[in-house]
C-alpha positions as CSV (number, residue, x, y, z in Angstrom):
1,X,20.2,-13.1,15.2
2,X,17.2,-13.8,13.0
3,X,14.2,-11.5,13.2
4,X,10.7,-12.9,12.8
5,X,10.6,-11.3,9.4
6,X,13.9,-12.9,8.4
7,X,12.5,-16.3,9.4
8,X,9.3,-15.7,7.5
9,X,11.1,-14.6,4.4
10,X,13.4,-17.6,4.5
11,X,10.4,-19.8,4.5
12,X,9.0,-17.9,1.6
13,X,12.2,-18.3,-0.4
14,X,12.9,-21.9,0.4
15,X,9.5,-23.5,0.3
16,X,7.9,-24.0,-3.0
17,X,4.6,-25.6,-2.6
18,X,2.4,-27.0,-5.3
19,X,0.5,-23.9,-6.4
20,X,-1.1,-25.3,-9.5
21,X,-4.9,-25.2,-9.5
22,X,-6.7,-28.3,-8.1
23,X,-10.2,-29.7,-7.7
24,X,-12.3,-29.4,-4.6
25,X,-12.6,-32.4,-2.3
26,X,-15.8,-33.6,-4.0
27,X,-14.2,-33.6,-7.4
28,X,-16.0,-30.5,-8.5
29,X,-14.7,-27.2,-9.7
30,X,-13.1,-24.9,-7.1
31,X,-14.7,-21.4,-6.8
32,X,-12.9,-18.5,-5.1
33,X,-14.5,-15.2,-4.2
34,X,-12.2,-12.3,-4.7
35,X,-13.2,-9.0,-3.1
36,X,-11.5,-6.1,-4.9
37,X,-11.3,-2.5,-3.7
38,X,-10.4,-1.2,-7.1
39,X,-12.5,1.9,-7.8
40,X,-11.0,4.1,-10.5
41,X,-12.5,3.0,-13.9
42,X,-9.1,2.0,-15.4
43,X,-8.2,0.0,-12.2
44,X,-11.6,-1.8,-12.2
45,X,-11.2,-2.6,-15.9
46,X,-7.7,-3.9,-15.5
47,X,-8.6,-6.1,-12.5
48,X,-11.7,-7.6,-14.1
49,X,-9.8,-8.3,-17.3
50,X,-7.1,-10.2,-15.3
51,X,-9.9,-12.2,-13.6
52,X,-11.3,-13.1,-17.0
53,X,-7.9,-14.2,-18.2
54,X,-7.4,-16.4,-15.2
55,X,-10.8,-18.0,-15.7
56,X,-10.2,-18.6,-19.4
57,X,-6.9,-20.5,-18.7
58,X,-7.8,-22.2,-15.4
59,X,-11.1,-24.1,-15.9
60,X,-10.8,-26.0,-12.6
61,X,-10.6,-22.9,-10.5
62,X,-13.1,-20.2,-11.1
63,X,-12.6,-16.7,-9.5
64,X,-15.7,-14.6,-8.8
65,X,-15.1,-10.9,-8.8
66,X,-16.8,-9.1,-5.8
67,X,-16.8,-5.3,-5.6
68,X,-15.8,-3.8,-2.2
69,X,-15.4,-0.3,-1.0
70,X,-12.5,1.5,0.7
71,X,-15.0,3.5,2.7
72,X,-16.3,0.6,4.7
73,X,-13.8,-2.2,4.2
74,X,-12.7,-2.6,7.8
75,X,-16.1,-3.0,9.4
76,X,-17.4,-5.0,6.4
77,X,-14.5,-7.5,6.6
78,X,-14.8,-7.8,10.4
79,X,-18.5,-8.6,10.1
80,X,-17.9,-11.1,7.3
81,X,-15.0,-12.8,9.2
82,X,-17.0,-13.2,12.4
83,X,-20.0,-14.4,10.4
84,X,-18.0,-17.0,8.5
85,X,-18.8,-15.3,5.1
86,X,-15.5,-13.7,4.3
87,X,-14.3,-13.7,0.7
88,X,-11.5,-16.1,-0.1
89,X,-9.1,-13.5,-1.5
90,X,-9.1,-10.2,0.4
91,X,-8.0,-6.8,-1.0
92,X,-7.1,-4.3,1.7
93,X,-4.3,-2.0,2.9
94,X,-1.4,-3.0,5.1
95,X,-2.2,-0.7,8.0
96,X,-5.6,-2.4,8.3
97,X,-4.2,-6.0,8.6
98,X,-2.8,-6.1,12.1
99,X,-6.0,-6.8,14.0
100,X,-7.2,-9.3,11.4
101,X,-3.8,-11.1,11.4
102,X,-3.6,-11.3,15.2
103,X,-7.3,-12.2,15.4
104,X,-6.7,-15.3,13.3
105,X,-8.9,-14.2,10.4
106,X,-6.1,-14.3,7.8
107,X,-4.0,-17.2,6.6
108,X,-0.3,-17.2,7.2
109,X,1.2,-17.2,3.7
110,X,4.7,-18.1,4.7
111,X,4.8,-21.6,3.4
112,X,2.4,-21.0,0.5
113,X,3.9,-18.3,-1.7
114,X,6.3,-19.2,-4.6
115,X,9.9,-18.1,-4.4
116,X,9.5,-15.9,-7.5
117,X,6.9,-13.6,-5.8
118,X,8.7,-13.7,-2.5
119,X,12.0,-12.5,-3.9
120,X,10.5,-10.0,-6.3
121,X,9.0,-7.8,-3.6
122,X,11.6,-6.0,-1.4
123,X,12.0,-6.8,2.3
124,X,10.7,-3.4,3.4
125,X,7.4,-4.1,1.6
126,X,7.1,-7.5,3.1
127,X,7.5,-6.0,6.5
128,X,4.3,-4.1,6.1
129,X,2.3,-7.4,6.1
130,X,4.5,-9.4,8.6
131,X,3.0,-9.8,12.1
132,X,4.9,-11.9,14.6
133,X,6.3,-14.8,12.6
134,X,3.7,-14.8,9.9
135,X,3.1,-13.1,6.6
136,X,-0.6,-12.2,6.2
137,X,-0.7,-10.4,2.9
138,X,1.1,-9.6,-0.3
139,X,1.9,-5.9,-0.7
140,X,1.5,-5.0,-4.4
141,X,0.7,-1.3,-4.9
142,X,2.1,1.7,-3.0
143,X,1.5,5.4,-3.2
144,X,4.0,8.1,-2.1
145,X,2.7,11.5,-1.3
146,X,3.9,14.2,-3.7
147,X,3.2,17.9,-4.4
148,X,1.0,18.6,-7.4
149,X,1.9,22.1,-8.5
150,X,0.7,24.8,-10.8
151,X,3.8,25.0,-13.1
152,X,3.1,28.5,-14.4
153,X,2.8,29.9,-10.8
154,X,6.1,28.4,-9.9
155,X,7.8,29.8,-13.0
156,X,6.3,33.2,-12.5
157,X,7.5,33.3,-8.9
158,X,11.0,32.2,-10.0
159,X,11.3,29.7,-7.2
160,X,13.7,26.8,-7.4
161,X,12.0,23.7,-8.8
162,X,12.8,20.7,-6.6
163,X,13.8,17.3,-8.0
164,X,14.2,13.9,-6.3
165,X,18.0,14.5,-6.4
166,X,17.7,18.0,-4.9
167,X,14.4,18.4,-3.1
168,X,13.2,21.2,-0.9
169,X,13.9,21.0,2.8
170,X,10.9,21.6,5.1
171,X,12.0,25.2,5.9
172,X,12.6,25.9,2.2
173,X,9.1,24.6,1.4
174,X,7.7,26.9,4.0
175,X,9.5,29.9,2.4
176,X,8.4,28.9,-1.1
177,X,4.8,28.7,0.0
178,X,5.0,32.2,1.5
179,X,6.5,33.5,-1.7
180,X,3.6,32.0,-3.7
181,X,1.0,33.6,-1.5
182,X,-0.9,36.8,-2.0
183,X,-4.3,38.4,-1.6
184,X,-6.9,35.6,-2.1
185,X,-4.2,33.2,-3.2
186,X,-2.3,30.6,-1.2
187,X,1.0,28.9,-1.8
188,X,-0.3,25.5,-0.6
189,X,-3.5,23.9,0.4
190,X,-3.5,21.0,2.9
191,X,-6.5,18.6,2.5
192,X,-6.4,16.9,5.8
193,X,-9.7,15.1,6.2
194,X,-7.4,12.3,7.4
195,X,-4.6,14.2,9.1
196,X,-3.0,11.2,10.8
197,X,-1.6,9.1,8.0
198,X,-0.4,12.2,6.1
199,X,1.4,13.6,9.1
200,X,2.9,10.3,10.3
201,X,4.1,9.2,6.9
202,X,5.7,12.5,6.0
203,X,7.3,12.7,9.4
204,X,9.6,9.8,8.6
205,X,11.6,12.2,6.6
206,X,12.4,14.2,9.7
207,X,13.1,11.2,11.9
208,X,9.7,11.0,13.4
209,X,8.5,7.6,14.5
210,X,5.8,8.2,17.2
211,X,5.3,4.5,17.9
212,X,8.2,2.9,19.8
213,X,8.4,-0.9,20.4
214,X,10.2,-2.1,23.6
215,X,12.1,-5.2,24.2
216,X,8.9,-6.8,25.5
217,X,7.2,-6.2,22.2
218,X,4.8,-3.7,23.5
219,X,4.4,-0.3,21.8
220,X,4.1,3.1,23.4
221,X,3.5,6.6,21.9
222,X,6.3,9.1,22.3
223,X,6.0,12.5,20.4
224,X,9.6,13.6,19.8
225,X,11.3,16.6,18.1
226,X,11.3,14.6,14.8
227,X,7.6,14.1,15.1
228,X,7.0,17.8,15.5
229,X,8.6,19.2,12.3
230,X,5.9,18.4,9.8
231,X,3.1,19.1,12.2
232,X,4.6,22.5,13.1
233,X,5.1,23.4,9.5
234,X,1.5,22.7,8.6
235,X,0.3,24.6,11.7
236,X,2.5,27.6,11.0
237,X,1.6,27.8,7.3
238,X,-2.1,28.0,8.3
239,X,-1.9,30.1,11.5
240,X,1.3,32.2,11.2
241,X,2.3,32.6,7.5
242,X,-1.3,32.5,6.1
243,X,0.2,30.7,3.2
244,X,-2.3,27.8,3.6
245,X,-6.0,28.2,4.1
246,X,-7.7,26.8,7.2
247,X,-10.8,26.0,5.1
248,X,-9.2,22.9,3.4
249,X,-8.1,21.2,6.6
250,X,-11.3,19.1,6.8
251,X,-11.3,18.5,3.0
252,X,-10.5,15.5,0.9
253,X,-7.9,15.7,-1.8
254,X,-10.5,16.0,-4.6
255,X,-12.1,18.9,-2.9
256,X,-8.9,21.0,-3.5
257,X,-8.6,20.4,-7.2
258,X,-11.0,23.2,-8.3
259,X,-9.0,25.7,-6.3
260,X,-5.7,24.4,-7.8
261,X,-7.1,24.7,-11.3
262,X,-8.6,28.2,-10.6
263,X,-5.3,29.6,-9.3
264,X,-6.4,29.8,-5.6
265,X,-3.7,27.3,-4.5
266,X,-0.2,26.9,-6.1
267,X,0.5,23.5,-4.6
268,X,-1.4,20.6,-3.0
269,X,0.2,17.6,-1.3
270,X,-1.7,14.6,-2.6
271,X,-1.3,10.8,-3.0
272,X,0.4,9.8,-6.3
273,X,-2.8,8.3,-7.7
274,X,-4.6,11.7,-7.7
275,X,-2.7,12.4,-11.0
276,X,-5.4,10.5,-12.8
277,X,-8.2,12.9,-11.7
278,X,-6.0,15.8,-12.5
279,X,-5.2,14.6,-16.0
280,X,-8.9,14.1,-16.6
281,X,-10.3,17.2,-15.0
282,X,-7.6,19.9,-15.5
283,X,-8.9,22.7,-17.8
284,X,-7.3,23.3,-21.1
285,X,-4.2,25.5,-20.7
286,X,-3.6,24.5,-17.0
287,X,0.0,23.2,-16.7
288,X,0.8,21.0,-13.7
289,X,3.8,19.1,-12.6
290,X,4.7,16.5,-9.9
291,X,7.2,17.5,-7.3
292,X,8.7,15.3,-4.5
293,X,7.6,16.0,-1.0
294,X,10.0,18.0,1.1
295,X,12.9,16.2,2.7
296,X,14.2,16.3,6.3
297,X,17.1,14.8,8.1
298,X,16.3,11.4,6.7
299,X,16.0,12.7,3.1
300,X,13.0,11.8,1.0
301,X,12.0,8.8,3.3
302,X,8.3,8.6,3.8
303,X,5.9,6.0,5.1
304,X,3.4,4.1,2.9
305,X,0.8,1.5,3.6
306,X,0.7,-0.6,0.5
307,X,-2.4,-2.2,-0.9
308,X,-2.4,-5.9,-0.1
309,X,-3.9,-9.2,-1.1
310,X,-4.6,-11.8,1.6
311,X,-6.3,-15.2,1.9
312,X,-9.0,-15.8,4.5
313,X,-8.1,-18.2,7.2
314,X,-11.4,-20.0,6.5
315,X,-10.7,-20.4,2.8
316,X,-10.8,-24.2,2.1
317,X,-8.6,-23.8,-1.1
318,X,-5.6,-21.8,0.1
319,X,-3.1,-23.2,-2.5
320,X,-5.5,-22.4,-5.3
321,X,-6.0,-18.9,-3.9
322,X,-2.3,-18.3,-3.7
323,X,-1.9,-19.6,-7.3
324,X,-4.4,-16.9,-8.3
325,X,-2.4,-14.2,-6.4
326,X,0.8,-15.4,-8.1
327,X,-0.9,-15.0,-11.5
328,X,-2.4,-11.6,-10.6
329,X,1.0,-10.3,-9.5
330,X,3.3,-11.5,-12.3
331,X,5.5,-8.5,-13.3
332,X,3.5,-7.7,-16.4
333,X,0.2,-8.0,-14.6
334,X,1.4,-5.9,-11.7
335,X,2.3,-3.1,-14.2
336,X,-1.2,-3.3,-15.6
337,X,-2.7,-2.9,-12.1
338,X,-0.3,0.0,-11.3
339,X,-1.1,1.8,-14.5
340,X,-4.8,1.3,-13.8
341,X,-4.6,2.7,-10.3
342,X,-1.9,5.3,-11.2
343,X,0.2,4.0,-8.4
344,X,3.6,2.3,-8.0
345,X,4.1,-1.5,-8.0
346,X,6.1,-3.0,-5.2
347,X,7.7,-5.6,-7.4
348,X,11.3,-4.8,-8.5
349,X,10.7,-6.2,-12.0
350,X,7.5,-4.3,-12.5
351,X,9.2,-1.0,-11.5
352,X,11.6,-1.4,-14.4
353,X,8.9,-1.1,-17.0
354,X,9.4,1.9,-19.2
355,X,5.7,2.9,-18.9
356,X,6.4,3.7,-15.3
357,X,9.5,5.7,-15.9
358,X,8.2,8.3,-18.4
359,X,8.3,12.0,-17.5
360,X,4.7,12.3,-18.7
361,X,2.3,12.8,-15.8
362,X,5.2,12.6,-13.3
363,X,5.7,8.9,-13.5
364,X,9.5,9.2,-13.3
365,X,9.3,11.4,-10.2
366,X,7.2,8.6,-8.5
367,X,9.5,5.8,-9.5
368,X,12.5,7.8,-8.2
369,X,10.9,7.9,-4.8
370,X,10.2,4.1,-4.7
371,X,13.5,3.2,-3.0
372,X,12.8,5.6,-0.1
373,X,9.4,4.3,0.8
374,X,9.2,2.6,4.2
375,X,6.4,0.9,6.2
376,X,4.0,3.4,7.7
377,X,4.9,4.0,11.4
378,X,1.6,2.4,12.6
379,X,1.9,-0.6,10.4
380,X,2.1,-3.3,13.0
381,X,0.4,-1.5,15.9
382,X,-2.5,-3.3,17.4
383,X,-5.4,-0.9,18.2
384,X,-4.2,1.6,15.6
385,X,-7.7,2.1,14.0
386,X,-9.2,3.0,17.4
387,X,-6.2,5.2,18.4
388,X,-6.5,7.0,15.1
389,X,-10.3,7.6,15.2
390,X,-10.7,8.4,18.9
391,X,-7.4,10.1,19.8
392,X,-5.1,11.2,17.0
393,X,-7.6,12.5,14.4
394,X,-9.3,15.0,16.7
395,X,-6.0,16.0,18.3
396,X,-4.3,16.8,15.0
397,X,-7.4,18.6,13.7
398,X,-7.6,20.8,16.8
399,X,-3.8,21.5,16.6
400,X,-4.0,22.5,12.9
401,X,-7.0,24.7,13.5
402,X,-5.3,26.5,16.3
403,X,-7.5,25.1,19.1
404,X,-4.6,23.1,20.6
405,X,-1.0,24.0,21.3
406,X,1.9,21.7,20.3
407,X,2.4,20.8,23.9
408,X,-1.3,19.9,24.1
409,X,-1.0,17.8,21.0
410,X,1.9,15.9,22.5
411,X,0.0,15.4,25.8
412,X,-3.1,14.0,24.0
413,X,-1.3,11.7,21.7
414,X,0.9,10.3,24.5
415,X,-1.5,10.1,27.4
416,X,-4.8,9.2,25.7
417,X,-3.0,7.3,23.0
418,X,-1.2,5.0,25.4
419,X,-4.3,4.3,27.3
420,X,-5.9,3.0,24.1
421,X,-2.9,0.9,23.0
422,X,-2.6,-0.6,26.5
423,X,-5.9,-2.3,26.2
424,X,-4.7,-4.2,23.1
425,X,-1.4,-5.3,24.7
426,X,-2.5,-6.9,27.9
């Protein structure tokens, strides 16, 4: 039986539409507004350079670069969609697309994308941008969560160094963190300003799903034993083992770097792109290495929410917009964007590039994890942003700080969470 995704992908692979640039209805030049969320200097430079290359070779279709911000993108896009002023090409993250897709703000790309692009990106990645029978974005960059470690501390403690082929289990990780701890020093620091995505995505390794979709298509929250493993590990490292400080629980990843460089923390779980900051900011003589996140019953599997490129439903030149996406995401260009953002490309051809497989700065560790990346659990859940902000974030924060028991966490996530989701599924 064909799933909605299978049908959508079949259309992508079989339908080749005319994607060459054209003129606007009045015979003038087409202008497309492209809102990019690139923010690291190398990423911004790479993206702007690709826009310049497009404009130099496509005189009939001009692309205007517009700078957006990850901090405010959801509300900004919602306002622009409702006001009829949305950019033509939209840069976002897959876990932010559901409400926009179901709300009719994004174009269904099923019959517009060329077969080359459709076949180059794996099915699992396409699923992150598939809602119902439509495909509403092109997933192009993804970021596994890894452990950034003080290599000298690990060697001095004589702990086993994990590899993608032989990672730590979650219990072994807990024991290693205890061994690396001491007076004024911690084995690990958890920067959990956003505790929800980190916990949910890592919990895929232990069989956690949290969101369960029934035969009627409706989703409910069920906190199972698989969902508890990662949450309990973090809680116990802070409250029981004292191998992780409570002071970083409300911090962002960048806030923990001075402590890592200064020897206060031996390891910090961070997104793969943080390597750029570390490479730039680490003091002379500080040796760091990239380790895979711990593995559970489902191995190194973890959830990701890829960065995506979409086309606004109101864009009057959708074929031209998709032609620009196809140019931007050619394998060699996808590699440039990945290197600029210090992330992994979704494209199978781009992932083969030697520049992404070097041991330097842990690139090889990241590419070894690429095959185990799966759609984030909340990917297609309507109402997820509200559930995350109003229910899950405060619940996890209270649990990790010791103000809530595991049973209390389960109760809040399920009872309050299902009340929120129910309003979106009537």
